LOVEXPA-423742 format. One line per field, with one value per residue: x, y, z of N, C-alpha, C in turn. Coordinates in steps of 0.02 Angstrom, whole numbers, plus 50000, padded with zeros to 5 digits. Layout:
LOVEXPA-423742
n_east X/... .
n_north Y/... .
n_up Z/... .
ca_east X/... .
ca_north Y/... .
ca_up Z/... .
c_east X/... .
c_north Y/... .
c_up Z/... .
This chain:
LOVEXPA-423742
n_east 50228/50134/50020/50034/50028/49897/49823/49858/49801/49664/49645/49679/49578/49463/49487/49491/49359/49289/49323/49279/49146/49101/49063/48950/48958/49073/49029/48929/49009/49086/48989/48943/49059/49080/48968/48993/49110/49066/48979/49070/49147/49049/49026/49146/49180/49116/49170/49307/49308/49263/49365/49476/49445/49448/49585/49634/49581/49646/49776/49769/49731/49838/49856/49930/50059/50073/50063/50176/50273/50251/50293/50425/50537/50542/50574/50702/50771/50755/50752/50861/50921/50817/50748/50739/50672/50528/50426/50440/50428/50295/50225/50259/50206/50068/50047/50077/49979/49862/49879/49873/49740/49691/49674/49724/49714/49699/49818/49913/49933/49984/50099/50171/50194/50277/50388/50428/50469/50576/50662/50688/50765/50875/50922/50990/50977/50968/50890/50879/50929/50829/50719/50702/50670/50551/50471/50463/50390/50268/50235/50222/50124/50054/49901/49788/49652/49574/49500/49464/49470/49375/49258/49252/49236/49113/49030/49033/48957/49000/48973/49043/49136/49249/49313/49438/49534/49634/49716/49759/49836/49940/49996/50036/50125/50223/50267/50320/50426/50510/50534/50599/50710/50777/50800/50890/50995/51035/51067/51188/51269/51270/51346/51467/51450/51564/51621/51521/51533/51646 .
n_north 49992/50091/50031/50048/50187/50216/50144/50214/50340/50306/50262/50378/50462/50401/50413/50554/50581/50523/50606/50728/50719/50674/50548/50500/50560/50498/50365/50378/50416/50301/50206/50269/50273/50136/50107/50186/50126/49998/50034/50086/49972/49893/49971/49966/49832/49754/49809/49782/49641/49610/49665/49599/49470/49486/49509/49385/49301/49357/49319/49178/49160/49199/49331/49412/49374/49428/49562/49571/49559/49680/49767/49735/49817/49907/49821/49779/49898/49947/49836/49742/49621/49534/49526/49417/49323/49241/49217/49314/49429/49415/49426/49556/49625/49600/49667/49801/49819/49810/49924/50022/50017/50075/49997/49982/49900/49773/49765/49755/49618/49558/49632/49599/49464/49474/49539/49440/49339/49405/49425/49293/49255/49343/49336/49359/49497/49624/49749/49737/49836/49825/49789/49905/49998/49939/49959/50098/50112/50059/50146/50270/50235/50247/50286/50247/50237/50294/50199/50157/50278/50351/50280/50305/50445/50453/50390/50485/50588/50655/50736/50716/50595/50550/50664/50702/50642/50687/50761/50659/50584/50678/50702/50572/50537/50636/50602/50475/50504/50585/50495/50383/50448/50492/50366/50312/50402/50383/50251/50250/50303/50207/50108/49979/49799/49748/49854/49870/49752/49773 .
n_up 50942/50904/50954/51092/51098/51050/51145/51260/51231/51230/51364/51436/51389/51440/51579/51591/51553/51659/51766/51722/51700/51579/51534/51470/51344/51297/51289/51192/51084/51065/51025/50909/50834/50813/50736/50622/50578/50540/50437/50346/50318/50256/50143/50073/50063/49961/49843/49864/49869/49740/49653/49704/49668/49530/49513/49552/49453/49344/49374/49367/49235/49162/49131/49215/49185/49059/49094/49171/49071/49006/49105/49108/49063/49170/49276/49236/49245/49378/49462/49438/49482/49495/49378/49293/49362/49360/49453/49553/49473/49429/49551/49590/49482/49497/49616/49581/49483/49560/49639/49539/49510/49620/49733/49874/49990/49935/49869/49968/50029/49913/49892/50008/49983/49870/49927/50018/49931/49867/49976/50011/49904/49903/50033/50202/50322/50282/50185/50010/49865/49769/49847/49921/49819/49779/49892/49885/49766/49810/49912/49848/49758/49624/49551/49431/49433/49568/49661/49796/49869/49798/49830/49968/49966/49902/49996/50094/50048/49932/49777/49664/49657/49585/49555/49598/49525/49433/49518/49601/49510/49482/49611/49653/49551/49568/49697/49669/49581/49662/49767/49704/49651/49768/49826/49733/49744/49877/49868/49800/49897/49991/50114/50086/50104/50157/50227/50322/50393/50466 .
ca_east 50231/50070/49971/50042/50004/49824/49798/49867/49751/49599/49644/49677/49512/49415/49501/49468/49286/49264/49332/49246/49075/49085/49059/48895/48984/49120/48989/48898/49062/49105/48937/48941/49118/49068/48920/49026/49157/49028/48954/49127/49163/48998/49033/49207/49189/49096/49219/49369/49298/49259/49430/49522/49427/49474/49657/49646/49566/49700/49835/49758/49724/49901/49860/49984/50121/50076/50077/50247/50312/50245/50334/50494/50587/50546/50611/50772/50800/50754/50760/50899/50937/50757/50711/50730/50635/50458/50381/50445/50400/50222/50201/50267/50158/50001/50045/50074/49914/49813/49888/49849/49667/49672/49654/49779/49706/49712/49888/49956/49957/50025/50164/50206/50218/50334/50445/50449/50506/50640/50704/50710/50816/50936/50946/51014/50929/50970/50848/50917/50909/50765/50667/50692/50633/50483/50436/50449/50335/50207/50219/50198/50060/50021/49834/49751/49582/49575/49437/49448/49457/49311/49205/49248/49207/49042/48995/49031/48914/49029/48933/49089/49187/49309/49336/49507/49576/49693/49759/49790/49889/49996/50028/50070/50182/50275/50294/50359/50488/50551/50553/50649/50771/50811/50824/50949/51050/51057/51096/51258/51307/51261/51409/51473/51443/51630/51627/51474/51556/51698 .
ca_north 50059/50124/50000/50081/50256/50216/50121/50270/50391/50282/50261/50448/50489/50374/50444/50623/50581/50507/50663/50788/50706/50664/50476/50490/50579/50445/50307/50394/50415/50231/50174/50303/50250/50067/50109/50213/50075/49945/50062/50091/49904/49871/50009/49949/49759/49729/49831/49746/49571/49607/49676/49545/49414/49502/49499/49312/49275/49380/49278/49110/49159/49218/49403/49442/49362/49479/49626/49568/49574/49752/49801/49709/49870/49934/49773/49780/49961/49958/49773/49700/49554/49492/49535/49353/49279/49249/49217/49380/49478/49408/49453/49629/49650/49600/49721/49865/49823/49826/49994/50063/50017/50107/49946/49977/49842/49712/49766/49741/49548/49545/49663/49559/49403/49493/49552/49376/49305/49439/49412/49223/49249/49381/49314/49411/49538/49692/49759/49749/49896/49810/49791/49976/50027/49912/49995/50165/50104/50049/50206/50321/50205/50280/50259/50270/50242/50293/50166/50159/50348/50370/50249/50342/50510/50443/50375/50545/50639/50691/50732/50698/50555/50544/50731/50712/50594/50721/50777/50596/50569/50724/50691/50507/50540/50676/50561/50421/50533/50605/50435/50344/50489/50488/50298/50303/50442/50349/50186/50262/50318/50152/50075/49910/49749/49738/49908/49857/49697/49798 .
ca_up 50971/50893/50999/51156/51091/51047/51210/51306/51214/51253/51437/51459/51373/51488/51644/51587/51551/51726/51811/51696/51693/51508/51517/51421/51278/51276/51269/51127/51033/51053/50984/50844/50798/50792/50682/50563/50554/50505/50374/50301/50296/50209/50081/50036/50057/49895/49793/49876/49849/49667/49622/49724/49624/49463/49515/49555/49386/49302/49388/49343/49162/49130/49116/49254/49149/49006/49127/49190/49011/48994/49155/49108/49063/49238/49316/49216/49266/49450/49499/49390/49507/49495/49315/49260/49407/49341/49511/49583/49426/49431/49615/49587/49432/49527/49666/49545/49451/49612/49657/49484/49515/49682/49782/49920/50035/49896/49849/50025/50032/49854/49905/50058/49950/49828/49972/50045/49878/49857/50034/50007/49852/49920/50098/50247/50358/50255/50125/49949/49828/49737/49898/49937/49763/49781/49945/49859/49719/49848/49951/49800/49738/49568/49542/49373/49456/49641/49677/49867/49888/49768/49870/50031/49951/49887/50059/50135/50018/49875/49715/49610/49690/49544/49538/49621/49489/49406/49575/49623/49462/49491/49676/49656/49505/49600/49752/49640/49554/49718/49804/49666/49647/49833/49835/49691/49772/49938/49847/49783/49957/50037/50129/50062/50157/50188/50275/50375/50434/50511 .
c_east 50164/50015/49973/50015/49929/49793/49802/49815/49682/49593/49639/49608/49459/49424/49476/49392/49257/49268/49296/49171/49054/49080/49004/48919/49032/49081/48956/48948/49083/49054/48933/49001/49110/49020/48952/49075/49122/49001/49010/49147/49114/49006/49092/49215/49173/49147/49285/49364/49298/49328/49482/49509/49453/49549/49675/49635/49623/49763/49827/49755/49787/49907/49918/50052/50130/50092/50150/50292/50309/50290/50407/50548/50596/50587/50685/50807/50807/50763/50801/50913/50877/50721/50700/50692/50560/50411/50381/50414/50323/50193/50204/50217/50087/49994/50037/50006/49859/49818/49863/49773/49643/49651/49711/49775/49719/49785/49934/49979/50000/50095/50205/50233/50279/50396/50472/50491/50574/50688/50731/50766/50881/50965/50969/50958/50926/50928/50893/50891/50841/50707/50651/50651/50561/50441/50417/50390/50268/50186/50191/50130/50024/49954/49802/49678/49582/49510/49418/49430/49390/49252/49196/49217/49131/49002/48989/48997/48943/48985/48977/49147/49253/49338/49409/49557/49640/49742/49795/49847/49951/50034/50067/50130/50239/50308/50339/50427/50536/50577/50608/50714/50810/50839/50888/51009/51078/51089/51170/51300/51303/51327/51410/51466/51508/51640/51580/51499/51610/51666 .
c_north 50096/50096/50034/50152/50259/50194/50177/50325/50370/50284/50332/50480/50465/50406/50517/50627/50567/50568/50726/50778/50695/50592/50462/50506/50527/50384/50318/50391/50344/50197/50204/50281/50180/50066/50134/50163/50021/49971/50068/50023/49880/49907/49986/49873/49733/49747/49793/49674/49564/49613/49624/49483/49424/49489/49424/49280/49295/49339/49209/49106/49180/49292/49436/49430/49412/49547/49628/49583/49649/49791/49780/49763/49902/49887/49775/49843/49966/49895/49724/49630/49507/49492/49470/49302/49289/49254/49286/49433/49475/49439/49529/49659/49652/49656/49789/49874/49841/49899/50040/50069/50049/50059/49933/49916/49776/49708/49744/49668/49529/49573/49624/49495/49418/49505/49487/49338/49338/49426/49340/49215/49284/49358/49373/49451/49609/49696/49772/49812/49885/49813/49863/50010/50003/49946/50066/50162/50096/50111/50261/50300/50245/50247/50289/50281/50238/50264/50174/50230/50372/50342/50288/50411/50505/50430/50436/50604/50677/50681/50713/50659/50550/50612/50745/50674/50626/50738/50715/50577/50612/50711/50625/50505/50579/50637/50506/50447/50551/50543/50395/50383/50485/50418/50286/50342/50407/50281/50194/50275/50262/50118/50002/49862/49737/49791/49897/49802/49718/49833 .
c_up 50964/50939/51068/51154/51092/51114/51261/51295/51240/51328/51465/51446/51423/51557/51645/51588/51620/51772/51787/51686/51621/51487/51466/51350/51252/51252/51201/51070/51015/51008/50914/50802/50772/50732/50617/50533/50514/50438/50323/50274/50243/50141/50039/50023/49988/49841/49801/49853/49773/49635/49642/49682/49554/49460/49516/49487/49338/49311/49358/49266/49124/49112/49154/49220/49092/49035/49148/49131/48995/49042/49154/49103/49132/49283/49300/49242/49341/49492/49457/49415/49506/49428/49278/49302/49394/49400/49545/49539/49425/49494/49615/49538/49460/49577/49633/49512/49500/49633/49602/49485/49580/49737/49831/49965/49999/49877/49906/50029/49972/49862/49956/50028/49907/49871/50001/49994/49867/49915/50033/49956/49872/49986/50141/50277/50331/50191/50065/49915/49794/49786/49917/49882/49763/49835/49922/49810/49754/49886/49906/49772/49683/49554/49480/49391/49533/49670/49751/49890/49860/49807/49936/50021/49938/49950/50103/50100/49959/49813/49655/49640/49652/49525/49556/49578/49461/49462/49601/49576/49475/49556/49679/49609/49536/49657/49725/49615/49610/49756/49769/49661/49711/49845/49795/49717/49834/49922/49832/49844/50009/50051/50106/50120/50193/50243/50334/50422/50482/50571 .
C-alpha cells in the first residue's frame, strides 16, 4: 500500500512540476536527495557493521546465552510457552540487546528470526500472545544507548548528540508500559479459538 502512496506522490509531483514550470527544482531536489541519502548511508554504515559484528561475536561466544538467562524472568512472565526453548530465547535476547544499544536496523533481522521460530513452534496463522508481546517490546524499543539517533544528530550538526538520552529512556519506558498493559488487557478479552471457529 505504501508503495502505491509514494508512487502516487512522485507522479503527482512530476506532473505539477511540468505544468508549473518547476522541473528544474524537481531535478535539483532529486540530486540533492540522492546525495543526502548516500551521506547518511556512509555515516551509519560503519556503526551498523561494527555493532552487527559485535552481536555475531556475542552469539558465537555464548554471551547471548548468558543474556538469555538474565532475561529468563521476562520470558517466564511474558512468553511462558517459549521460556524453555533455548533457540527462541537466544533469538529474542539478541533482538532485545540490539534494541538496547539503539541498533534498530540490526535488531530487525534478529526479530524476524525470533518471530519465525515462534510461528514454527505455535503453528497456525494467528499471532500468539507471546508474538504480540514481542512486537510490543520491539515497537517500544527501550534504548540504553540511542546509537543510531545519536549518529543522525551528529551528522545534522548537533553539538550534544547524546543529549536526548534521558528523554529516550523516559519515552521508551512509557511506551513499553502502556503497550504491555494494553496487550495484557486485550489478551484477556481475546476470543477463544473455539469461538473463532464458529
